[in-house]
N, C-alpha and C positions, 0 to 999 in steps of 0.2 A: 580499731574498727577497720573490717575488711571492706574494700572497695572493689567495684567491679573492674577487671584489668582489660576487658576488651568490649567493644561495642558490636553488636550484631545488626547485620543489614539484611534486609530482604529486597529482591529484585523482582519486579514483576513486568515480564515481556508481554505485550497485548498485540494480538492480530485482530483483523476485522472479524472473521467468523467464517463458519461453513456449515452446511446442513449435516446432520448426524449421519445421513445416508442419502443416496439419490432416489429415495421413494418419495412419491408425490406428497404424503403427509408430512414427511420431514423438511422437503423443500418449502412447502407452504408455511410451516411453522417458523422456518429461518426467515423467509421473505416478509412474513408479517412482523417479526421482531425489527428486522433491519430497516424495512421502509417505513415503519411508524415512528422511527426516531426523528424527532423534530430537527435535529441538525443535519439529517439526510434530505428529508422532504420538508422544507420550511414552510408549512402552511398552519393555519389555526387547527386546533385538534379535530373538530368535527369535519372540516373540508378534507384534511389529511386522511381520516378514517374512511370518508366516502370514496376518496380517490384510491387509496391503497386497497382496502377490503372489498369496495364495491366495482373497481375497474380493473387496476393493475394486477392484482393477484389472481382473480378469476380468469382473466383473458391471457395471463402470461405463465401461470404455474405449470401447465402441462409442457410447454415448450422448454421452460427453465429446467424441468425435471429431465427432459430428454437431453439437454446440454450437460447437466450434472452427471447423468449416466455416462456420457460420452467421455467426461473428465475423469470419472472413477476408472473406466475401462482404459484410458490412456495412461493412467497412474498405478497400474497394478491392483485395482479394486479399493483404492483408499483415497482420502483427500490429501493431495500434495501440500496444501497450505498446513493442514494440521501435522503432517509427516515432517515437513521442513521446520515448523515452529518448535515441535518437540525435540528435533535434532539441534537446533539453535540452543535451546534450554540445556541440554545435555552438554554440548560442547562448550558452553559458556560457563556452566558450573565446573568443569574440569579446569578452567583458567583460575578459579578460586578455590580449589579443593584443600588448600591449606590455610584458608582465611575464613573469617566469620561472615561469609557472605553466602546467602542461599538464593538460587534462582528458581523463580515460578513462572509459569505461562498461563495465560487465559485468553478467551476469545471475547470481543466486545459483544457478539451476537451468538447465541447458542453455547456449545461446550467445547472445552471445560469452561464454566461460566465464571465471570469475575465475582459474583456474590460468593460463590462456594470457595474459590481459590483465596480471595481477600479475607474470608472468614478463617480459613487455615492459617493465613499470614497473621491475622489478629492473635490467634491463639499461641503463635510462636513468640509473641511479645518482643518483636523487633525494636531496637532502638531507633531505627532509620528504614524508611521504605523509599525505594527508587522506582518510579513509574516510567517505564520505557516502552511507548507505543512503536511498532515496527513499521512506521511510515516515514520515509526519508524527507518528503516534502510536507509542510504543515497545511492540513485543510480542517475546517470545523467538522466536515462530515467524516473524518477518519481519525487523526491523532486529537482533535478537539473533543469529539464524543468519547473517546477512550479515557482521556484524562478526566473529564467531566464526571463519567460514571464512577471512576476510581475515588475521586475526591468526594463525591456524593455518599459513597458507601463508608469511606473512612471517617467523614464529619460525624457520623452518627455513633462512632465508637466512644466509650467513656474515657479511655485513654488513647489520645492521639500522639504518635510518634512524630519524629521529624520526617518531613515528606519532601522528596526532590522529584522533579519532573524533567524529561527529555521532550523538548518541543519538536525538534527536527534534526536532521543530520545531512541535509541535502548536499552539502560541500565538504563532508568528512573525507580526509584523505584516503583512509582504508576502504570505505564505501566505494569511492571511485576506483581505487585500485582494483577491487573485487569485480567491478564491472569491466574494466580493461582486461582482466584475467579471462573472464568469460568470452571476450571478444576473440582472443588468441586462438580459439577454436576455428576461426573461419578467415579466410582469405578476402580481406575487405576489398581488395582491388577487383575482385571477380564480381562484384555487384555493382549495377548501374544506378541504383537508387538507394538511399540509406534513410530510414524512418526512426524517429524518437518518438514513441507513442505513450502517452500518459493518460491515466485514467481522467475522464472528463468531470467537470463540474458546472452546475448552472452559473451563468453569468453574475448572478446576484450574490452568490457565494463569495466571489472575490471582490466584487464591489463593496460589500459590507466591511472589508478589511480597512477601507478608507473613510476617515471621518469627513472629508471634504472631497468631492469629485468621485470619478469612477476609475476602475482598473485601466480603462482605455486611455485615461488622461496621463498614465505613467509609462515610463520607457520599460516595461517589463520584459520585453524581448531581448533587450540589449544590455541592461545593467540592473544592479541591486542598489537601493538607496535606503534610507531611513524610513521613508514612507511605504515603500513596497516590501519591506523586510519579511513580512509574514504573508505576503501574497503568494498563493498556490502557483499561479501561472509564472510569477517572476521566479520562484524558486525551481520550477521545472526548467526554465530556459537556462537558469544558473548551472543547474546540474548538466544538462546537455552541453554548455560551452565547456565545462571542465573536462567532460569525456572526449568531445570533439577535439579539444586542444591536445589531449594526450595522444589521440589517434592521428593527429596531424591533418584533420579535416577543416576546410574553410566553411564559412557560413553558407555558400552557395552548394556545398556538397551533401547537405542534409535538409530535412524538413522535421520540425516539431508539430506534432498533431495531438489530438484528444480523442479517446474511445469511449465507448459504453455509455452513450448519451440516451437520455429519456426523450428529450425534444429538441427543437432547434435553437432554443435559447440557452445553450451551452457553449463552453469554450471552443473556439474554432482555431484552425481547420479541424475538421472530423478526419480521423485516421482512415475509416473505410472509404470516404470520398477521395482521400489522397491516393489510396492504392487504387481506386477505380480510374482516376485521371492518368495515373502512370501507366495502367494497363492500356487505356485508349491511345496513349502517346507512343505505345511500342516498347515500353521498358520491358526487360526480361527478368532481371534478377534484383530482388529487394532484400536487404538485411534490415531487420526490425529490432530495435532496442526496446525495453519496457522497464525504464529506470524507477518508476514509482512503485514497483512491486519487488519486494526482497524475498519473495517465495513464489515459484510457479504456481498458477492457480486458473481458474475458469478463463479469466481475461487474458492471460497469456497463452496457455496451452491450447485453449479451444477457440478463442475470439481471433487471436493473432495467427496462431500456428495452424489452425484448421480452416476457420471461415475466411479469414483474408486470404490465405493461400489458395483455396478453391475459387474464390471470386476472381483472384488475379488470373489464375490459369485459364478461366472461362474467357478471359479478354485476350488470350494469347501469351501471357506471361509464363515463365518457367517455374518460378519458386519466390515465395515470401518465406525467408528463413529467420525464425525466432532466435534471437540470442538469449540463452537461458538467464533467468533471474540470479542473483547472488546466492539464493538458496543457503546452503550451509557451508559455502566456501570458507576456508580458513581466514582469508584477508578480511571477510565480512565479520567473522567472530572476533577478529582485531579490533574492528570498528566498534562492536558492542562492548568489548571489554574495556576500551578506551572511554567510552561514554559512561560506563559505571565508575571506572576509577576516579575520573574527574569529579565525581559526586560523592565518593566515600568521605 
């Protein structure tokens, strides 16, 4: 009797998503799918629909379209998030070119859609599927929703293969190395302020990590422990400490802050307010890291690189310099390769 000699593995890289184009219709469709996710806006269905479709989208879609148009223009007429994710897929596949491992990529929202990509993977009849969300720090609204949707699709299959998931990689050596390599493009000593800016989350998102108490009850700014192991805030500070240690920075040399908030009940301090305060204090040069993003996107290139820079200059500052994301840096591909190999 002939037996299968090799097992075949499919790897699914998942990014958050991007509009198909910077046209108002595509941006509206993207925002509708994104903001109606209950893991993003955690309201009952009807309240969420009224808020998103009745208030947020109608009042924000035109401005959002303008910002996405600016992003496309900065990136040569395409979505950098999509471009870099496709590049990661190609480069990671090259690491497994002589092995029975096939790399796929999808977006949690919009295209390429997880439904279509996972259907392609089902037809490949893999022995194992590795789900790898491209979010270093775990949050229910990013890695959590990506994993949930993948599992919800797979659980409907008649044949369910072995499934392995990557929950986070906030402290992976190669990921930190890639951030350090990006920093070598700049003379850190020439900047009088250093900012580590992470995507914001509502306070209740991190509070729900704990069965007892709140995030504020934990030492998330200074240590990782068994209770805050999956707290987004704790992981952001842990990533920052690892990068800062490699750069020889002391705690007083930098500030950790959070951007892209919807209201005041989000993680603080707010990045834009930190920049504003520094400008009022007479600071001149800011170096800004964005470690939560492994591909440059609207939040890095436009929000930090353009908007924060313009606001800072109006207050007398000289520059807010964005440190590029890991993007398709070879050391970051090392990180992805290691995450996959450990699960083969």
